[in-house]
Every structure is written in C-alpha cells, then in structure tokens.
N, C-alpha and C positions, 0 to 999 in steps of 0.2 A: 600359760596365760600371761598376757602382757598388760602393763599399765600405760595408757596413752595420755599424752599431754597435748592439749590443744589451746587455741587462743580465746575460747569462750564464745566465738561467733557461730551462727547457724551453719555457714559454709564450712567452718573449721570442723564442726561436729560431723557433718556429712563426709568430709574428707577422711575422718577417722573410720567411719563405716566402710568407705571404699578401700582404704589401705588394709584394714583388718581382714576384709573378705578376700582380696586378691593376694595378700601376703600369707593367708591362711594362719593368721595369728589372732585368735579370739581375744577380745578385751576382757580382762579381769576387773579393771577399774578404768574410768575415764576422768581425768582431772584437769583443772585450769591453772594450778600452780604447784610447784615442787614441794611445798610444805606438807602436802597430803600424802607423800610417799615415804616408804621405809627404805633402809639401806639394802634390803634384799630384793626389792622390786626391780624388774627390768623395765625401764622407762623408755618409751618410744615417743619422741617429739614429732608431731605431725605439723607440717607447714600447710596452711590453707591453700587448697588448689581449686579454683572456681570450676575448672573443667570436670574434675573428679566429682565435685559436689553436685554439678548439674546432671551428671550421669546417674547418681544415686537418686536425685530428685525426680528425674524422668521415670526411673524405675518405680518410685513410690506412687507416682500418678497412674501408672499402668496397673500396678498390682493391688493397690489399697482402695477400699471403699472410701467415699468422701468423709464419712464420720471418723474413720481411723486416720486418714490423711490429715484432716484438720486437727485431730488430737495432737499430732506431732508438733504442730506450730503452737497450739495452746500450752503444751507442756514446756516448750522452750521459753515461753514468756514467764514461766515460774522461776525466774533467775535467782531467787534467794534460796532455792532448794537444790540438793544434790540429786538430780534426776537422770543424769547422763547414762549410767549403767542400765537402769530400768528402761529408758527410751531406746537404747541400743538393743536390748533383748527384744523389745516390742517390734522393732524394725526387722530384725532377723527372723522372728516368728512370722511376721507378715509376708516376707519374701518366700519363706518355705511353705507355710500352711496358713493362708489368710483366715480360714474359718476359725482357727484357734485364737484369734484376737478377741473373740467373744468369751473366752474362758477366764473368768475373773478369779478362778482358783489358782491361776498362775500368779506367784507373788509380784512379779514386775507389772503385769497387767492390772492387778488389783491396786497396787500402789499408784499407778498412773491414773486409774479411774478416780480414786479418792482425791488426787492432786488436782485433776481437771475440775472436779466439783468444787473444791475449795477455791480455785481460781475464779470461777464464775460467781460464787457467793461474794467474793471480794469485789468483783466488777459491779454486780448489782447494788451492793451497798454504796459504792462510790458514785453511782448515778445520782443518788440523793444527797450525797455529802459534799460534792464539788460546789464551791462558791466563787462566782465570777465577780470581778471588779471592772467598772467602766474606766477606760483610759482616755487620755486627752483627745485622741483622734476618733473616739466613739466606738472603738473595738473593745472586746471583752477579754479579760485575762484572769486565769485561775492557776494557783499553785497547788500541787499535790505531793504527797509522799505515800508510799505504800509498800507492802511486802512483795508485790509482783508487778511486772510491767504490764499495765492495763491500758496504756495510751491508745493502742489501735481501736479498742472497743469503746473507750470513752469518747474518742474523736468521732467515730461513726454515729454514736448515740446523739451527741450534741449537734452534729451536722443536721440531723433531722429535727431536733428540738428547737434549735436556734436558726431556723430557716433563713438563709440570706445574710446572716451576721458573720462578721469577721471576728475570729476568736483565737486565743492561744491557751492551751492547757500545758502547763510546765511541770514536768516531773523533776523536782529539784535534785533528789539524790542520784538519779540516773543521768542527769544532764541531757535530757531528751524533752522535746515539746511536740505536741500535735498543733500544727498551724493551719488554720482555715482562712483562706482569702476567697475573693469572688472567683478566682481562676483555678485554685488548687487547694487540696487538703491532704495532709500526710504528716508522718513523724519525721523529725529532723534532729540531728545532734546539735546541741547548743551549749558547748563547754564554756564559752565566754559570752554570757548573756546579761546585759544590764536591764534590771527590772524597770519597765516603763513607768512613767508618771501617771498617777490617777487623775481623772477629771475632777473639776471643781465640785461637781454634784455628788461624787462618790462618797465623800465623808458624811454627807447628809443622809444618803441612802443607808449607809451602814449604821448610823446613829438611830435612824427610824426602825431598822430591822432589829437592833438590840433592844430598843424600847418595846417593840411588839413582843419579842421573845420573853421579856421580863413581865409584861402586862398579862400575858396569857398563863403565866405560872400561878397555880393555886398554892399558896404558901403552906396551908394546912395539909396538903397532900404531896408536898415536895419529898421526893425519894431519890437522893443522889446515886445510890447504888443501882437502882432500877434504870435511871437515866444513863448510867455508864454501861449497863448491859446492852442498851439499845444503841448508844453512840459511844463506842469504846474510845479511850484516849488516843489510840492510833490515828483516828480520823479527825480529831478536833483541832489540830495545829493551825489549819488555814480556814476553819469555819468561822464566819463573821460573828455568830452569836456567842462563841466561846472565847473570843479575843478580848483582852483586857484593855 
C-alpha cells in the first residue's frame, strides 16, 4: 500500500485515483502535506494531470447514479476534514460494484454519509445566518467563515432570494467569493480583495436592526445558553445583531 501526496485540488485527487488504478498501487493514505507521513511510508507525489482527471470524471458520469456522483462533489467541499481515503474507497467500490454504494455498513460509505449530512446541516444554517451590507454602488456584500466550503450552495440560494440583485458572498478564510452580477454568477478566487465601502444608509440600517433585536428581547426570559445553542459562536462573527 502506498501513501499518495497531492495538491489538494479536485483534479489532483482524480489524478491520484487514475495513477493508483493503472499503476496497480492501491492507496493506503492520501495526504495534502508531508507532515502527515511517517519515515516508513512510501510516498508517491502525484502531479495534477487534467487529462487523467477528465478520464476518471467521465468514468464517474457513466458508472455512478446521480446521487452518488453528486456526493463526490459534496464531500470534496468538506475541506476541513480528512475525507480522501474514504472517498477513494467509495469511488473504487462504485467502479467495481455500484450497488454496494448503498451499503452503509461499509465504514467508508458510512463516514461519507454522515459527513454529507453534516455538510448540508451547515449549509441550511448559513442560509439564515448570512448578513448582507449595502455598498456604495447599491450592490450587496456579505462576509462568512465556516467549517466547510459552502459558497456554491449559498450563491445559488441567494440568486433565487435576491432576484436581480448584484451581490458578493466572501468566504474570508478560504479567499473565495461568490460573485453575482447581471451577466454572471459563480465562485472566484479573491486572494487580494479590498473590502468595498458601505453605503451611507448602511450604518442606519444596522443600527435599526440592532435596536429591533434588543427591543424584541424579553429580559425576564433571557437565556444566553439557549441562544448559543440556536446560534453558536461559530456563526456570529459577521452577524449584525451580535456586532458591538
């Protein structure tokens, strides 16, 4: 068994699948940095190959049902977790015996099933926790941080909710942003991004929202622990009502 080192990209991961299959060297572990290996491991560094990745992707489209095909992408967005080996096992099982992908008694399949559920729980929570600010040009801007890369789903959700509006959802920690304009909507890399200036009215809007949040609070029934259960600290950083 071999330890594969890849660059962390989706194409890089598919390149690992391609190489391990044709070299007949099954993966014992798949890693993104050398700190995760021991001196006894045989490390095979895989250079991302778009042609090899495309061949694997074409095979996935042909062999996998849509629910299992989509699961592969969902899992890859869980970038804060070590999912690679489980996802590798999932793909190999699907190529050999697709019906076995429904067997949640398999440890890798069970792990991915739980992880996908956790991913979408996080997505649905963030639908309600994203807070937009109005910018000088009239467009909307929101900052987020989260344990998973949820921008693709947040973007699609707010395209429907904010029909016709131009907006940006900026994932600070991943240096990514979902940008929606009149002509286009999609995720972009934004390593060097200067936060736009807010409109003159935005401060007034935020003040009114904080006042409303305070006024609807019943002091006698205030329960900070319960509040934190419903809105964990993880989600509060960019929520207007919790800003000081």
